[in-house]
C-alpha positions as CSV (number, residue, x, y, z in Angstrom):
1,M,21.5,-46.8,18.2
2,F,18.0,-48.3,18.5
3,K,17.7,-46.7,22.0
4,Q,18.4,-43.2,20.6
5,F,15.9,-43.8,17.8
6,K,13.2,-44.7,20.3
7,Q,14.0,-41.6,22.4
8,A,13.9,-39.4,19.3
9,L,10.6,-40.9,18.2
10,R,9.1,-40.3,21.6
11,M,10.3,-36.8,21.6
12,L,8.9,-36.2,18.1
13,V,5.5,-37.6,19.2
14,A,5.5,-35.6,22.5
15,M,6.4,-32.3,20.8
16,S,3.9,-32.9,18.0
17,V,1.1,-33.4,20.5
18,L,2.3,-30.4,22.6
19,T,2.8,-28.0,19.7
20,G,0.2,-29.3,17.3
21,V,-2.7,-30.1,19.7
22,V,-2.3,-28.8,23.2
23,Y,-0.9,-25.3,22.4
24,P,-3.4,-24.5,19.6
25,A,-6.3,-25.8,21.8
26,L,-5.2,-23.6,24.7
27,I,-4.8,-20.5,22.6
28,T,-8.1,-21.1,20.9
29,L,-9.8,-21.5,24.3
30,V,-8.2,-18.3,25.7
31,A,-9.1,-16.4,22.5
32,Q,-12.8,-17.6,22.7
33,V,-13.0,-16.6,26.3
34,V,-11.2,-13.3,26.3
35,F,-11.8,-12.0,22.7
36,P,-14.8,-13.9,21.3
37,Y,-15.8,-11.2,18.8
38,Q,-12.3,-10.9,17.3
39,S,-11.5,-14.6,17.4
40,N,-14.6,-15.4,15.4
41,G,-13.7,-13.1,12.6
42,S,-15.1,-9.7,13.8
43,L,-18.3,-10.4,11.7
44,L,-20.9,-7.8,11.2
45,L,-24.5,-8.9,11.2
46,R,-27.5,-7.2,9.7
47,D,-31.0,-8.7,10.2
48,G,-29.3,-11.9,11.5
49,K,-27.2,-12.4,8.3
50,T,-23.5,-11.9,8.1
51,V,-22.7,-9.0,5.8
52,G,-18.9,-8.9,6.2
53,S,-16.1,-8.5,8.6
54,T,-14.6,-5.4,10.1
55,L,-11.2,-6.9,9.2
56,I,-11.6,-7.6,5.5
57,G,-12.4,-5.0,2.9
58,Q,-15.2,-5.4,0.3
59,S,-15.7,-4.2,-3.2
60,F,-18.0,-1.2,-3.6
61,D,-18.4,0.5,-7.0
62,D,-21.8,2.1,-6.8
63,P,-21.6,5.9,-6.5
64,K,-23.8,5.9,-3.4
65,Y,-21.2,4.0,-1.5
66,F,-17.8,4.9,-0.2
67,W,-15.1,3.0,-2.1
68,G,-12.3,1.3,-0.2
69,R,-8.8,0.6,-1.1
70,P,-8.3,-1.6,-4.2
71,S,-7.6,-5.2,-3.5
72,A,-4.5,-6.9,-4.8
73,T,-5.6,-10.5,-4.1
74,S,-5.6,-13.0,-6.9
75,D,-8.7,-14.5,-8.6
76,V,-11.3,-12.5,-6.7
77,A,-11.0,-9.1,-5.0
78,Y,-10.7,-9.2,-1.2
79,N,-10.1,-12.9,-1.2
80,A,-9.1,-13.6,2.4
81,A,-7.6,-17.0,1.4
82,S,-5.2,-15.2,-1.0
83,S,-3.9,-12.3,1.1
84,G,-0.9,-10.5,-0.4
85,G,0.2,-7.4,-2.2
86,S,0.7,-7.1,-6.0
87,N,4.5,-7.0,-5.7
88,L,4.5,-4.5,-8.6
89,G,7.2,-1.9,-8.2
90,P,6.8,1.8,-8.9
91,T,8.4,1.5,-12.4
92,N,6.3,-1.4,-13.4
93,P,3.9,-0.4,-16.3
94,A,1.2,-2.8,-15.0
95,L,1.1,-0.7,-11.7
96,A,0.9,2.5,-13.7
97,D,-1.9,1.1,-15.8
98,A,-3.9,-0.2,-12.7
99,V,-3.5,3.2,-11.0
100,G,-4.6,5.0,-14.2
101,A,-7.7,2.8,-14.4
102,R,-8.5,3.5,-10.8
103,I,-8.1,7.3,-11.3
104,A,-10.3,7.1,-14.4
105,A,-13.0,5.3,-12.4
106,L,-12.9,7.8,-9.6
107,T,-13.0,10.8,-11.9
108,G,-15.7,9.2,-14.0
109,A,-17.9,8.7,-10.9
110,D,-17.4,12.3,-9.8
111,P,-16.3,14.4,-12.8
112,G,-16.7,17.7,-10.9
113,N,-14.3,16.7,-8.2
114,H,-10.9,18.3,-9.0
115,A,-9.3,17.6,-5.6
116,P,-6.1,15.5,-5.5
117,I,-7.0,11.8,-5.2
118,P,-5.6,10.3,-2.0
119,V,-3.1,7.6,-2.8
120,D,-5.0,4.9,-0.7
121,L,-7.9,5.1,-3.2
122,V,-5.6,4.0,-6.1
123,T,-3.1,1.7,-4.5
124,A,-3.6,-1.6,-2.7
125,S,-2.4,-2.2,0.9
126,G,0.3,-4.8,1.6
127,S,-2.3,-7.5,2.4
128,G,-4.7,-6.5,-0.4
129,L,-7.6,-6.8,2.2
130,D,-7.5,-3.5,4.0
131,P,-11.0,-2.5,5.2
132,H,-10.0,1.1,6.0
133,I,-9.4,4.3,4.1
134,S,-7.8,7.5,5.3
135,P,-10.1,10.3,6.4
136,A,-8.8,12.2,3.4
137,A,-10.0,9.4,1.1
138,A,-13.4,9.5,2.7
139,E,-13.5,13.3,2.4
140,Y,-12.7,13.0,-1.3
141,Q,-15.8,10.9,-1.8
142,V,-18.3,12.9,0.4
143,T,-19.7,15.0,-2.5
144,R,-20.3,12.0,-4.7
145,V,-22.0,9.9,-2.0
146,A,-24.1,12.8,-0.8
147,K,-25.3,13.6,-4.3
148,A,-26.1,9.9,-5.1
149,R,-28.0,9.5,-1.9
150,G,-29.8,12.9,-2.0
151,L,-28.2,13.9,1.4
152,E,-26.6,17.1,2.6
153,E,-22.8,16.9,2.4
154,Q,-22.6,17.9,6.1
155,A,-24.8,14.9,7.1
156,V,-22.4,12.5,5.2
157,R,-19.4,14.2,6.8
158,Q,-20.9,13.6,10.2
159,R,-21.2,9.9,9.4
160,V,-17.6,9.9,8.3
161,A,-16.5,11.5,11.5
162,R,-18.6,9.0,13.6
163,H,-16.7,6.1,11.9
164,T,-13.3,7.7,12.0
165,Q,-11.0,5.8,14.4
166,G,-7.9,7.5,15.8
167,R,-4.5,6.1,16.3
168,A,-4.2,3.0,18.4
169,L,-3.3,3.9,21.9
170,G,-3.1,7.5,20.7
171,L,0.2,7.0,18.9
172,L,0.3,3.8,16.7
173,G,-0.8,3.9,13.0
174,E,-2.9,6.6,11.4
175,A,-6.5,7.7,11.6
176,R,-8.8,5.5,9.5
177,V,-12.4,5.0,8.4
178,N,-13.9,1.5,8.2
179,V,-15.6,1.5,4.8
180,L,-18.1,-1.3,5.4
181,E,-19.3,0.1,8.7
182,L,-19.7,3.5,7.2
183,N,-21.7,2.2,4.2
184,L,-23.9,0.1,6.5
185,D,-24.6,3.2,8.6
186,L,-25.6,5.1,5.4
187,D,-27.8,2.2,4.3
188,S,-29.6,2.3,7.7
189,D,-31.3,5.5,6.6
190,R,-33.3,3.6,4.0
191,R,-34.7,1.0,6.4
């Protein structure tokens, strides 16, 4: 029996080293060599300072910025350490209240906009961290952003088009707009 215990202990140590040290180190090395930008967080820099990540949404509530999807993370909005949806079902009054508050904020920021509000502007994604909105959600906000920045709507639409990404490989997912990249592009006019 002691012989079997020693063999089991050696196997535990060997597998722990293999799966807990060797494999993660190898994958990290491959990621750093093949995909260095992505494996380091897809960070966006401005004037040498990190301003965000292309993979994690940020909170924008100033009318001159495009607003992203609401965050469902706990404690702080867009908390990457607390990724997850709200788990509120469609009949939950808390979800209806949250959506109602988001609709009120959108209509309050642009009272003349009577277009239907795209659902991704009032509901969080499954992760609560989504950095993208649909092209329809961006279009809904064009008038407000153009007015707040003193720009022509067509100029803002061109920026939206420039930051609209199509489906992955032409067939996976939906077209999307990265809100942080779009807002940084709009801010570059003031520099």
